[in-house]
N, C-alpha and C positions, 0 to 999 in steps of 0.2 A: 544361742551361742554366746551372745553378749551378756545374757543373764548370769553367766558363770562368774563375771566380775574380774576386776583388775588383778586381785591377788592370785586367783587361779591362773590367769594367763601369764602373769609375771613368773610364776613358778614353772609353768609348762614351757614357756619360751626358753627359759634358762636351761631346762632339761633337754629340750630339743637340740639346742646348740651343743651342750656337753655330750649328748649321744653321738652327734656327728664327730666331735673332737675325739671321743673314745675310739670310734671306728678307725679314724686316721692313725691314732697312736698304736692300735693293735696291729695294723698292717705295717706300720713303721718298725715296730718292735720285731716282728717276725722277719722283716726284710733285713734289719740290722744284724740279727743273730745269725741268719743264714749266710749273709755276706761275710761275716767275720769268722764263722766256724764251719759253714757248709753242713751243719748237723741238725737234722730235725729233732734228734734226741735231746740236744742241748736246748733247743727252743722249748720242748716239753718240760725240761727241767726248770725253766723260768715260769712258764704258764701254769703248770699243774699245781705247784704249792700255793700260788696266789689264788687259784680257783677253789682249792680246798679250804684255805683260810676264809675266803669270802663266804663259802657255803656254810661253814661252821659258825662264823661270827654274826652273820646276818640275823638269825633268830635269837642269838644270845644278846645282841645289842638292842633288841626290841624294847625291853623295860627302860632303857635310857630315855626313850621318848615319853615315858610316863612321869619323868622327873624334871625334864628340861623342855623349854619351848622347842617345838619341832623345827621351826624356821631357823632357830639358832643352830641346831644340829646339822641342818642342811648347809648353812653358811660355813660352819666349821669344817664339815667333811669336804666341801668344795675347795676351801683354801688349803686344806691338808693335801688333797690330790693335786692341786695346782703346784704346790711346793715340790712334790716329788717328780712331777712331770718336768719342772724346770731343771731339777738335778739331772734327770735323764737326758734332757736336751744339752745340758752342759757337758755330760760325758761324751755325747756324740760330737759336739763341736771341738772338744779337746782331743778327739780320737782316742778316748780312753775306754777300752773294752775290758771289763773285769766281770767274769761270769758270776762269782759268788756275790759281789756287790750288786750286780744287776738283779739277781734273785732276791736279795734283801730289800732293795728299793721297790721292786714290784710287789713284794709281800706287804710293805708298808703302804703302798698306794692302794692295795686291795682292802686294807683295814678301813681306809676312808670310804671306799665304795660300799663296804658292809654296813657302816654307820648310816650312809645315805639310804641304802636299800631298806634298812630297818624302819625308816620313818617316811619313805616316799609315798607309800600307799595310805598310811594312817593320817598324813597331813591333809589329804584331799578333802575328806569330810569337814575339815575345819575351815576350808577356804570357800566353800559354797553352802548354800542353804540345803536343807534335807530334800526339798522338792527338786532341786537341780542336781542332786548327787548322781542319779543314773546317767544324765547327760555328761556330767564331769568324768565319770568312769569311761564312757564311750570316747570322749575326746582325749582322755589320757592314753587309751589304747591306740587311738589313731595317731596321736603325736609321736608315741614311742615307735610305732611301726614305720611312720614316715621318716623319723630320724635314723633308724637302722638302715632303711633303704638308701636314703641320701648319703649316709656315712659310707656305706659299702661302695656306692658309685664314686663318691668324691675321694675316698681314701687313697686309692692307687694313683689317681691324678695328682693329689696334693703331695704325696711322697715323691712323685716324679718331678714335679715343678719346684717344690721347696726343699726336698731332701728329707732324710730321716729326722735330723735335728729340727728342721722347720715344722715337721708334723707334730713333734713333741711340744714345740712352742705353741702351735695352734691349739693343741689339747689343753695346755696350761691356760691359754687365753679363754677357751670355752668354759673352763671351770670358774674363771674370774667373772665372766658374764653371768653364769649361774648363781654365783655367790652374791653378786649385786642384786639380781632378781629376788633372791631370798631375803636380803637385807631390806628391800623395799616393801615387803609384805606388811600390811598394817594390822591384820587381824591377830588376836591373841591365839597362839597355837600351843599353849600349854594344855595338857590333858586335865580332866576334871580332878584327878588326884593331885596333879601338880599345882592346882590352884588352892588347895586346902591349906590353911595355916598350919605351921609346924606345931606339934605338941611338946617339943623339947623345951 
């Protein structure tokens, strides 16, 4: 396990925290929409477009990882998502519920998630040696599963204790932790193509 190195565990720890934050924000979002509208259909109107955009953009964003350092893309996507989580928290604290704006904000947040998802798997082989890659994949799956379970358990409790706005703030903080972890990665995460000198 220690053979996987600091860069791998920096990345994975950040993702573990952000997975928990995501779970909290998803519960908070559903809670807020149902509280304000009492409509499951309106909750679907927010979630469905974001899920569609994320599903479409994730494979399309893949080539970006061939042009730029993947740790940089992780860093940018985390800060992007942190920013929109803060805006959502601000809406809650100001008691400003606007469904079209909420749909737009959640769509923008899902763009950041799509960029992250497009590089999250491809960065792992760059963080560990080839001999340790199978163990890194196993640990990645274990960390992701643990984060989802922990997030599901903690989500309702956090919304109850901190409120919807507090849950969004916690999600924003989790993205900041993840971004810091990505920024501290030392290894060069450019693809082989990205390291080639330009011919222009």
